[in-house]
C-alpha positions, 0 to 999 in steps of 0.5 A, spaced: 435 514 523 440 519 521 438 526 521 438 530 515 443 535 514 443 541 510 448 540 504 451 547 505 452 546 512 456 539 511 460 543 506 462 548 511 464 542 516 468 539 511 472 545 510 473 546 517 475 539 518 480 539 512 483 545 515 485 541 521 489 536 517 497 537 518 499 535 511 506 532 510 511 537 507 514 535 500 520 532 503 516 527 507 512 525 501 518 524 497 521 520 503 515 516 504 514 515 496 522 512 496 521 508 502 514 505 499 518 503 492 524 500 495 519 495 499 515 494 493 521 492 490 524 488 496 517 484 496 517 483 489 524 480 489 523 476 495 516 473 492 520 472 485 526 468 489 520 464 493 517 462 487 523 460 483 525 455 489 518 452 490 518 451 483 525 448 483 523 443 489 516 441 485 520 439 479 525 435 483 519 432 487 516 430 480 522 428 477 524 423 482 518 418 480 520 418 473 
C-alpha cells in the first residue's frame, strides 16, 4: 500500500521538479511545430494517394468480371 503524503508537501515536490525542467525556446517550439505540420501534410498526401491507387485497383479487378 502506498504511503499517504501531505498535499502541501506534494505540491512543493511538484514545484521543485518543475523547476528542473529544461523548457524549449520559442524558436525550438516554432521549428518543431513546423516539422510536425509538414509531416502531417506529407502523411495525409501519402495516404490519400495510397487510397486512390487501392480504390482504382479494386475497381479494375471488380470490373474484369463484368
